[in-house]
VOBAVEX-418469 format. One record per residue (C-alpha): residue in one letter; residue number from 1; x negated, z, y. Coordinates in pm, 1 decimal. Example, Ala and Ser with C-alpha at 12.3 -4.5 7.8 and 13.67 -1.06 7.14 Angstrom:
# residues 2
REC, a, 1, -1230.0, 780.0, -450.0;
REC, s, 2, -1367.0, 714.0, -106.0;
//
This chain:
# residues 84
REC, m, 1, -8243.7, 10642.2, 10610.4;
REC, s, 2, -8448.6, 10601.0, 10294.0;
REC, k, 3, -8817.4, 10521.3, 10298.0;
REC, m, 4, -8895.2, 10158.4, 10235.9;
REC, i, 5, -9258.8, 10224.1, 10137.1;
REC, k, 6, -9361.8, 10520.9, 9929.5;
REC, a, 7, -9713.0, 10581.1, 9800.4;
REC, i, 8, -9787.2, 10873.9, 9574.5;
REC, v, 9, -10078.3, 11007.7, 9376.4;
REC, a, 10, -9956.6, 11120.6, 9036.8;
REC, a, 11, -10107.7, 11293.1, 8737.0;
REC, y, 12, -10067.8, 11125.3, 8398.8;
REC, h, 13, -9776.0, 11349.8, 8297.3;
REC, e, 14, -9592.7, 11254.4, 8619.9;
REC, l, 15, -9602.5, 10880.9, 8548.8;
REC, p, 16, -9288.7, 10693.5, 8447.8;
REC, e, 17, -9266.7, 10663.3, 8070.0;
REC, d, 18, -9355.0, 10292.6, 8060.9;
REC, l, 19, -9674.5, 10356.5, 8257.9;
REC, q, 20, -9766.9, 10649.3, 8033.4;
REC, k, 21, -9753.4, 10404.2, 7743.1;
REC, e, 22, -9966.4, 10153.1, 7933.7;
REC, y, 23, -10234.2, 10411.2, 8015.3;
REC, v, 24, -10214.9, 10612.4, 7691.7;
REC, h, 25, -10575.0, 10534.5, 7593.1;
REC, s, 26, -10727.2, 10559.3, 7939.4;
REC, h, 27, -10931.4, 10856.2, 8048.0;
REC, c, 28, -10775.7, 10864.1, 8393.1;
REC, d, 29, -10639.1, 11182.0, 8539.3;
REC, y, 30, -10479.4, 11047.9, 8857.2;
REC, f, 31, -10297.3, 10733.0, 8953.8;
REC, i, 32, -10172.8, 10575.1, 9273.7;
REC, l, 33, -9819.8, 10437.3, 9268.0;
REC, v, 34, -9676.9, 10227.1, 9550.3;
REC, y, 35, -9302.5, 10174.5, 9569.6;
REC, h, 36, -9126.1, 9930.1, 9800.3;
REC, r, 37, -8752.8, 9979.4, 9835.1;
REC, g, 38, -8753.0, 10183.7, 9516.4;
REC, e, 39, -8937.2, 9923.8, 9308.0;
REC, l, 40, -9287.3, 9989.4, 9178.3;
REC, v, 41, -9501.5, 9714.6, 9332.3;
REC, f, 42, -9850.3, 9846.4, 9255.9;
REC, h, 43, -10016.7, 10101.1, 9033.0;
REC, a, 44, -10377.1, 10180.1, 8957.3;
REC, c, 45, -10592.2, 10441.2, 8795.0;
REC, d, 46, -10887.5, 10570.6, 8992.0;
REC, n, 47, -11090.3, 10585.4, 8668.2;
REC, m, 48, -11347.3, 10792.9, 8848.2;
REC, e, 49, -11499.2, 11125.1, 8758.2;
REC, p, 50, -11597.6, 11353.4, 9049.0;
REC, e, 51, -11965.1, 11285.2, 8983.3;
REC, d, 52, -11894.8, 10911.9, 9026.3;
REC, a, 53, -11765.5, 10954.6, 9382.6;
REC, t, 54, -12070.7, 10821.4, 9562.6;
REC, f, 55, -12131.1, 10588.8, 9853.6;
REC, c, 56, -12238.1, 10311.1, 9618.9;
REC, r, 57, -11907.0, 10311.9, 9429.5;
REC, d, 58, -11689.7, 10007.1, 9504.9;
REC, l, 59, -11359.9, 10140.6, 9632.5;
REC, s, 60, -11266.5, 9828.6, 9826.8;
REC, w, 61, -10949.6, 9788.8, 9619.2;
REC, i, 62, -10798.9, 10082.7, 9809.9;
REC, s, 63, -10810.0, 9899.9, 10143.2;
REC, d, 64, -10646.8, 9598.7, 9976.3;
REC, v, 65, -10357.2, 9818.4, 9862.5;
REC, v, 66, -10318.6, 9972.1, 10207.9;
REC, e, 67, -10318.7, 9625.8, 10367.7;
REC, k, 68, -10051.8, 9497.3, 10125.9;
REC, a, 69, -9834.5, 9801.7, 10198.2;
REC, y, 70, -9884.2, 9746.9, 10571.4;
REC, k, 71, -9769.6, 9385.1, 10540.2;
REC, l, 72, -9459.8, 9495.3, 10348.2;
REC, g, 73, -9392.8, 9741.6, 10630.2;
REC, l, 74, -9421.3, 9465.0, 10888.0;
REC, k, 75, -9163.6, 9260.2, 10698.1;
REC, d, 76, -8933.7, 9561.5, 10681.2;
REC, g, 77, -8980.9, 9629.3, 11053.9;
REC, n, 78, -8878.0, 9274.1, 11134.3;
REC, s, 79, -8562.8, 9290.5, 10922.3;
REC, l, 80, -8234.9, 9455.8, 11002.0;
REC, d, 81, -8194.8, 9602.2, 10653.2;
REC, y, 82, -8263.5, 9951.0, 10786.7;
REC, l, 83, -7924.8, 9941.3, 10960.3;
REC, e, 84, -7740.6, 9946.3, 10626.9;
//
């Protein structure tokens, strides 16, 4: 059975070619990619240097991504597509 949700952290050189073009001028080192049934449904750059990782940094977008992935998982759990 294949995974319906897949989330990975990727370095710039590991990004698909179209995303490398999109982020060519960014100073990001790492990206989060979320795939649902093989389709890229979300991507983001952390755009954060280690010295920026403080308690006052707004990282609320991460919980939004996790919640969206959870909801996709609920839909998948309620379907019978996994039997294919």
